[in-house]
C-alpha positions as a printed Julia matrix, in Angstrom:
398×3 Matrix{Float64}:
 141.6   116.7   -16.56
 139.15  117.94  -13.94
 140.07  121.52  -14.76
 139.34  121.17  -18.45
 136.49  123.4   -19.58
 133.75  121.49  -21.42
 132.78  122.59  -24.91
 129.01  123.07  -25.31
 127.26  123.4   -28.67
 123.51  124.08  -28.96
 122.06  123.42  -32.39
 118.95  124.83  -34.02
 117.15  121.59  -33.17
 117.38  122.13  -29.45
 119.85  119.26  -29.31
 122.62  120.0   -26.86
 126.06  118.61  -27.75
 128.91  118.85  -25.28
 132.22  117.25  -24.4
 132.95  116.31  -20.83
 135.52  114.36  -18.87
 134.59  111.43  -16.66
 137.06  108.98  -15.11
 139.91  110.09  -17.4
 137.78  109.48  -20.52
 136.54  112.06  -22.96
 132.8   111.71  -23.44
 130.58  113.25  -26.07
 126.98  113.82  -25.03
 123.89  114.49  -27.15
 120.66  115.38  -25.36
 117.19  115.89  -26.85
 114.33  116.19  -24.38
 114.09  112.81  -22.65
 116.68  111.1   -24.84
 120.35  110.99  -23.95
 123.06  109.53  -26.18
 126.57  109.22  -24.73
 129.61  108.28  -26.77
 132.75  107.25  -24.92
 135.79  105.99  -26.8
 134.47  103.4   -29.33
 131.61  102.46  -27.05
 128.19  104.05  -27.13
 125.79  104.01  -24.2
 122.16  104.85  -24.92
 120.03  106.09  -22.03
 116.29  106.18  -22.59
 114.53  108.17  -19.88
 110.79  107.59  -19.82
 108.52  110.6   -19.45
 105.7   108.32  -18.26
 106.34  107.36  -14.65
 102.78  106.93  -13.45
 102.81  103.15  -13.63
 104.6   100.26  -15.25
 101.53   99.51  -17.33
 101.62  103.0   -18.82
 105.31  102.51  -19.57
 104.67   99.21  -21.33
 101.75  100.56  -23.36
 103.34  103.9   -24.3
 106.86  102.63  -25.04
 106.67   99.16  -26.61
 110.01   99.82  -28.34
 111.57  100.37  -24.9
 110.68   96.83  -23.86
 111.96   95.46  -27.15
 115.19   97.42  -27.0
 116.16   96.98  -23.38
 114.15   93.93  -22.39
 113.14   93.37  -18.79
 116.27   95.02  -17.4
 114.4    98.32  -16.92
 112.49   97.16  -13.82
 111.85  100.24  -11.65
 115.1   102.04  -12.41
 115.3   105.2   -14.49
 117.11  105.74  -16.72
 117.65  102.29  -18.19
 120.91  101.79  -20.01
 122.39   99.42  -22.57
 125.98   99.55  -23.71
 126.79   98.88  -27.34
 129.99   98.32  -29.25
 129.43  100.64  -32.19
 126.75  102.24  -34.35
 126.06  100.14  -37.44
 123.38  102.32  -39.03
 121.71  105.69  -38.49
 118.87  106.7   -40.77
 115.47  108.35  -41.03
 112.54  105.91  -41.14
 109.57  106.14  -43.49
 107.5   107.96  -40.87
 110.25  110.54  -40.31
 111.62  109.23  -37.02
 115.36  108.98  -36.4
 116.48  105.37  -36.05
 119.86  104.42  -34.57
 120.89  100.78  -35.03
 123.81   99.54  -32.99
 125.56   96.28  -32.24
 125.4    95.21  -28.59
 126.71   92.19  -26.72
 123.16   90.79  -27.01
 122.76   91.35  -30.74
 121.65   94.23  -32.92
 119.3    96.77  -31.33
 117.46   99.74  -32.83
 116.57  102.88  -30.86
 113.9   105.18  -32.31
 113.78  108.92  -31.56
 110.24  110.05  -32.5
 108.61  113.51  -32.45
 111.03  114.97  -34.98
 110.37  116.32  -38.44
 112.19  114.65  -41.3
 114.63  117.57  -41.49
 115.3   117.4   -37.77
 115.79  113.66  -37.91
 118.24  113.99  -40.81
 120.2   116.65  -38.94
 120.29  114.57  -35.77
 121.53  111.52  -37.68
 124.16  113.66  -39.37
 125.35  114.96  -36.0
 125.49  111.48  -34.51
 127.51  110.14  -37.44
 129.88  113.1   -37.15
 130.3   112.5   -33.42
 130.98  108.79  -33.96
 133.73  109.68  -36.45
 135.13  112.25  -34.02
 135.24  109.73  -31.19
 137.11  107.23  -33.36
 139.88  109.73  -34.17
 143.27  109.34  -32.45
 143.11  110.29  -28.79
 145.02  113.12  -27.15
 148.58  112.76  -25.89
 147.41  112.42  -22.3
 144.8   109.83  -23.23
 147.44  107.8   -25.07
 149.72  107.91  -22.01
 146.86  106.76  -19.78
 146.08  103.9   -22.17
 149.72  102.77  -22.2
 149.85  102.97  -18.41
 146.69  100.87  -18.07
 147.98   98.3   -20.55
 151.29   98.09  -18.66
 149.56   97.58  -15.32
 147.42   94.82  -16.79
 150.53   93.07  -18.16
 152.69   93.13  -15.01
 152.26   89.39  -14.55
 154.08   88.85  -17.86
 157.18   90.6   -16.54
 156.99   88.63  -13.29
 156.77   85.37  -15.26
 159.73   86.33  -17.45
 161.71   87.23  -14.33
 161.0    83.82  -12.79
 162.1    82.04  -15.96
 165.32   84.06  -16.09
 166.03   83.27  -12.42
 165.29   79.59  -13.06
 167.71   79.55  -16.01
 170.49   81.22  -13.99
 170.12   79.0   -10.91
 170.13   75.77  -12.94
 173.21   76.92  -14.85
 175.1    78.0   -11.7
 174.26   74.8    -9.81
 175.11   72.68  -12.88
 171.95   70.6   -12.45
 171.56   67.84  -15.1
 168.76   68.29  -17.65
 167.2    64.95  -16.65
 166.66   66.37  -13.14
 165.59   69.98  -13.78
 165.6    71.19  -17.41
 166.18   74.87  -18.17
 163.36   77.07  -19.51
 165.3    77.56  -22.75
 165.43   73.79  -23.27
 161.72   73.45  -22.48
 160.89   76.2   -24.97
 163.04   74.49  -27.61
 161.15   71.23  -27.09
 157.82   73.07  -27.35
 158.85   74.51  -30.7
 160.26   71.19  -31.9
 157.19   69.17  -30.89
 154.64   71.92  -31.33
 152.42   69.94  -33.69
 152.26   66.87  -31.42
 151.71   68.96  -28.29
 148.92   71.0   -29.86
 147.2    67.82  -31.02
 147.35   66.34  -27.52
 146.06   69.55  -25.91
 143.19   69.75  -28.41
 142.26   66.14  -27.65
 142.12   66.82  -23.91
 140.39   70.15  -24.53
 137.64   68.43  -26.52
 136.93   65.85  -23.82
 136.91   68.55  -21.14
 134.52   70.86  -23.0
 132.15   68.01  -23.83
 131.99   67.04  -20.18
 131.51   70.58  -18.88
 128.88   71.43  -21.51
 126.8    68.36  -20.7
 127.14   69.09  -16.99
 126.23   72.78  -17.49
 122.96   71.86  -19.23
 121.91   69.54  -16.41
 123.23   71.71  -13.55
 121.65   74.92  -14.9
 118.24   73.3   -15.33
 118.31   71.89  -11.82
 119.64   75.16  -10.37
 116.78   77.1   -11.96
 114.29   74.66  -10.45
 115.77   74.7    -6.94
 116.41   78.44   -7.03
 112.77   79.16   -7.82
 111.2    76.42   -5.67
 112.14   76.47   -2.0
 110.79   73.01   -1.18
 112.67   71.43   -4.08
 115.81   73.23   -2.95
 115.52   71.77    0.55
 115.11   68.27   -0.91
 117.8    68.19   -3.62
 120.6    70.55   -2.57
 121.76   68.39    0.4
 122.1    65.43   -1.98
 124.25   67.51   -4.33
 126.4    68.6    -1.38
 126.79   64.96   -0.3
 128.0    63.84   -3.73
 130.25   66.9    -4.03
 131.93   66.08   -0.69
 133.22   62.75   -2.05
 136.84   62.71   -3.31
 136.67   63.07   -7.07
 139.47   60.63   -7.87
 137.8    58.04   -5.63
 135.02   57.87   -8.21
 137.46   57.16  -11.05
 137.67   53.35  -10.61
 133.87   53.15  -10.53
 133.51   55.29  -13.65
 136.18   53.26  -15.47
 134.3    50.09  -14.51
 131.08   51.56  -15.92
 132.26   53.13  -19.18
 135.75   51.7   -19.79
 139.12   53.41  -20.17
 138.46   55.39  -23.35
 137.68   59.04  -23.9
 134.15   58.47  -22.6
 135.5    57.98  -19.08
 137.26   61.38  -19.27
 134.08   63.09  -20.51
 131.96   61.41  -17.84
 134.39   62.27  -15.05
 134.55   65.93  -16.12
 130.75   66.06  -16.16
 130.58   64.77  -12.59
 133.27   67.14  -11.29
 131.9    70.22  -13.09
 128.33   69.76  -11.89
 128.59   71.16   -8.35
 130.45   74.44   -9.11
 127.99   75.31  -11.88
 124.96   74.21   -9.87
 125.76   76.2    -6.73
 126.86   79.28   -8.67
 123.69   79.43  -10.8
 121.47   78.55   -7.83
 122.83   81.48   -5.83
 122.36   83.77   -8.85
 118.7    82.78   -9.17
 118.02   83.08   -5.43
 119.61   86.56   -5.44
 116.95   87.97   -7.8
 114.86   90.49   -5.8
 111.23   89.53   -5.26
 109.96   92.85   -6.62
 111.46   92.04  -10.02
 109.22   88.99  -10.26
 106.3    91.29   -9.47
 107.35   93.59  -12.32
 107.32   90.69  -14.77
 103.9    89.58  -13.55
 102.55   93.12  -14.05
 103.7    92.9   -17.66
 101.69   89.68  -17.94
 104.65   87.38  -18.63
 104.1    83.64  -18.48
 106.49   81.09  -16.99
 108.5    80.65  -20.19
 108.8    84.41  -20.63
 109.81   84.75  -16.98
 112.7    82.35  -17.52
 113.72   83.97  -20.78
 113.4    87.63  -19.83
 114.26   87.66  -16.12
 115.74   84.5   -14.63
 118.24   83.62  -17.34
 119.62   87.18  -17.81
 119.98   87.54  -14.03
 121.68   84.15  -13.68
 123.89   84.55  -16.76
 126.85   86.1   -14.83
 126.66   83.29  -12.26
 126.61   80.7   -15.04
 129.75   82.18  -16.58
 131.46   82.2   -13.19
 130.5    78.57  -12.55
 131.65   77.54  -16.02
 134.95   79.35  -15.46
 135.6    77.66  -12.11
 134.69   74.26  -13.53
 136.99   74.79  -16.49
 139.97   75.49  -14.23
 139.22   72.6   -11.88
 138.47   70.03  -14.57
 141.89   70.5   -16.17
 143.41   68.94  -13.05
 140.87   66.14  -13.18
 141.32   65.32  -16.85
 145.13   65.26  -16.54
 144.8    62.8   -13.65
 142.32   60.64  -15.6
 144.59   60.5   -18.65
 147.54   59.49  -16.47
 145.7    56.88  -14.4
 143.22   55.44  -16.91
 145.63   55.76  -19.88
 143.24   57.96  -21.86
 144.93   59.56  -24.91
 145.66   63.24  -24.3
 148.23   65.66  -22.94
 148.13   64.03  -19.48
 149.07   60.66  -20.95
 151.86   62.37  -22.91
 153.28   63.98  -19.74
 153.26   60.64  -17.91
 154.91   58.73  -20.76
 157.71   61.26  -21.24
 158.38   61.62  -17.5
 158.54   57.83  -16.94
 160.5    57.0   -20.09
 163.94   55.4   -19.91
 165.81   57.7   -19.77
 163.2    60.23  -18.54
 162.45   63.19  -20.83
 161.59   65.81  -18.24
 162.08   68.59  -20.78
 159.26   67.1   -22.86
 157.11   66.58  -19.74
 157.61   70.21  -18.69
 156.83   71.29  -22.26
 153.52   69.42  -22.02
 152.68   71.12  -18.72
 153.59   74.51  -20.16
 151.36   73.83  -23.18
 148.45   73.14  -20.8
 149.2    76.37  -18.94
 149.18   78.36  -22.17
 145.86   76.81  -23.26
 144.21   77.48  -19.88
 145.55   81.03  -19.65
 144.53   81.89  -23.22
 140.99   80.61  -22.64
 140.66   82.46  -19.35
 142.03   85.79  -20.63
 140.49   85.86  -24.1
 137.17   84.09  -23.5
 135.99   84.14  -19.88
 137.53   87.49  -18.93
 136.02   89.22  -21.97
 132.6    87.69  -21.36
 132.64   88.79  -17.72
 133.82   92.26  -18.74
 130.91   92.61  -21.19
 128.47   91.42  -18.55
 129.92   93.84  -16.01
 129.64   96.82  -18.37
 126.1    95.84  -19.33
 124.99   95.52  -15.69
 126.51   98.89  -14.78
């Protein structure tokens, strides 16, 4: 790919259009003076390079749309970049400027390209629309092979898991182990299909209690982490107390919590809130403390007040840390909520696993089916929710 010769097209507008190859991806580039529009695959990255570098005040006064479009992420770096999923609209405004509206991970954003005549703006919009359609066409043979290879590499764990299940099935069959001792994967899968409705209901019940607990804890932990991350004296006073509580064995608190709130679902929610607090708190606190001091100076130059500082600087900077803390808490709290449901007899998938495993005779196939259902729920949430959120945040920060 590195030897491929780029195709360059210069239009009558002075807009340079070229194709290039970067990291095994074909990229289409449009450049007009200080504006650069890059299209890669179905993603579009818009770079706005300011021609006013004398001071940040000049930048804010001369390019108000830049602040609105990119927010406070510009800081002192040029060019500033936002990544967007796809172009939703491209048109010429009433004053003759070209307007490109696109959907980003932070909502819809509009980029204006001024200093064009109406004819030039219409031509530029036409070229952008044509390029978007060209990018969305089927990729080359080599690109398709690279995509399949990447997809295969990302799915290797599936083949490993299937291999383990096959080995499990063979060993149990060869050793002639009874099903009430170690059930085969095929039997467990059959039970999952047979009791799918009951299992899904139990998982949803546990899932609800877990999410309620983590959400409540996230609100409290994030607020406190913002305060301690921004105030050194408060951090010195409160963080050791959080570390002290976090050092206590979680299950040792269960009898106390049951005594306070009873053995119902409220005890599961309360326990998850307690256990999820520390991972979220320390993760967000470190994210806030990692914000460079000069970025606070930038916000003060723009005249932002405390509420704007939290909204435009602190929260966006701490957002990745919050997602990481939420993800860690989610994984950890599944162990906690299963233990609570087994010990405190709270309705849920943990209670179901205990009842089936201790039945007379024991139904280990049903117990394993319950554990596998939990694994599927956790894996699906991690891969399709948390992983995608972190991927979007990573692309945006790059």
